[in-house]
C-alpha positions in Angstrom: 0.0 0.0 0.0 2.8 2.4 0.8 4.0 2.3 -2.8 0.8 3.9 -4.1 2.0 7.5 -3.5 0.2 8.9 -6.5 -3.1 7.3 -5.6 -6.0 9.7 -6.1 -9.1 7.5 -5.6 -9.7 4.1 -4.0 -12.7 1.9 -3.0 -12.1 -0.5 -0.1 -15.8 -1.1 0.8 -17.0 -4.4 2.1 -13.6 -5.9 2.9 -14.1 -6.6 6.6 -11.1 -4.3 7.4 -10.6 -3.8 11.1 -7.7 -1.3 10.7 -5.7 0.7 8.2 -2.0 0.4 8.2 0.1 3.6 8.9 1.4 3.3 5.3 -1.9 4.9 4.1 -0.3 8.2 5.1 1.8 8.0 2.0 -1.3 8.4 -0.1 -0.8 12.1 -0.1 -2.6 12.8 -3.4 -5.7 10.9 -2.3 -8.9 12.8 -3.1 -11.6 10.2 -2.7 -11.9 7.0 -0.6 -14.7 4.7 0.2 -14.3 2.6 3.3 -18.0 1.7 3.8 -19.2 -1.5 5.3 -16.0 -2.7 7.0 -15.3 -3.2 10.7 -13.0 -0.3 11.3 -12.8 0.6 15.0 -10.4 3.5 14.5 -8.4 5.5 11.9 -4.6 5.8 12.2 -3.2 9.3 12.7 -1.5 8.9 9.3 -4.9 9.8 7.6 -4.0 13.4 8.5 -1.6 13.2 5.5 -4.6 13.1 3.1 -4.7 16.8 2.7 -6.1 16.6 -0.8 -9.2 14.6 0.4 -12.5 15.9 -0.8 -14.8 12.8 -0.3 -14.8 10.0 2.2 -17.4 7.3 3.1 -16.9 5.8 6.5 -20.5 4.5 6.9 -21.2 1.1 8.4 -18.1 0.7 10.5 -17.4 0.5 14.2 -15.8 4.0 14.7 -16.3 5.4 18.1 -14.1 8.5 17.4 -12.1 10.2 14.7 -8.5 11.1 15.3 -7.7 14.8 15.7 -5.6 14.6 12.5 -8.8 14.6 10.4 -8.6 18.4 11.0 -6.0 18.4 8.2 -8.7 17.5 5.7 -9.3 21.2 4.9 -10.5 20.4 1.3 -13.1 17.9 2.5 -16.5 18.4 0.8 -18.4 15.3 1.7 -18.2 12.8 4.6 -20.6 9.9 5.4 -20.4 8.7 9.0 -23.8 6.9 9.2 -24.1 3.7 11.1 -21.1 4.2 13.4 -21.2 4.5 17.2 -19.7 8.0 17.1 -21.1 10.4 19.7 -19.2 13.5 18.6 -16.8 14.9 16.1 -13.3 16.0 17.1 -12.8 19.7 17.8 -10.4 19.7 14.8 -13.4 19.0 12.4 -14.0 22.8 12.5 -11.1 23.0 10.0 -13.4 21.4 7.3 -14.0 24.8 5.8 -14.9 23.4 2.3 -17.5 21.0 3.7 -20.7 20.8 1.7 -22.4 17.6 3.0 -22.1 15.5 6.2 -24.1 12.4 7.0 -24.3 11.9 10.7 -24.8 8.7 12.6 -27.9 8.2 14.7 -25.8 8.6 17.8 -25.3 12.3 17.0 -28.9 13.7 17.0 -29.4 16.3 14.4 -31.3 18.6 16.8 -28.4 18.7 19.2 -25.7 19.0 16.6 -24.0 22.4 16.6 -22.3 23.5 13.4 -18.7 24.2 14.2 -17.3 27.6 13.7 -15.4 27.6 10.4 -17.8 25.5 8.4 -19.7 27.1 5.5 -23.2 28.1 6.6 -24.9 26.2 3.8 -23.6 22.7 4.9 -26.1 20.0 4.2 -26.5 18.0 7.3 -28.2 14.6 7.0 -28.9 12.2 9.8 -29.9 8.6 9.7 
């Protein structure tokens, strides 16, 4: 995986992945990734290297939290977090200044979700 330094897009859905190796941090050109329907319990800090990321699907995993390094995803436009046991986003998510659409898990009720300072005002927020 570490050799794919020019990787721009990858689909890894439905592979029963429980973790991502730190080598994914070498995917510094990554713009889109689909990690849906796996068994991920966490993301490695190396995902902070995905500074070109605009789209990520993390739905249907076992994520209880996101690492603070996701704050480096300043170009992120779309994120799908449905069907995860997340109860909050890391404070660093406020850096997602390009965000257009977020799909929240049921464990983060829409009515109590406060849009972080720094997000565009027209963010589409969808809950399960």
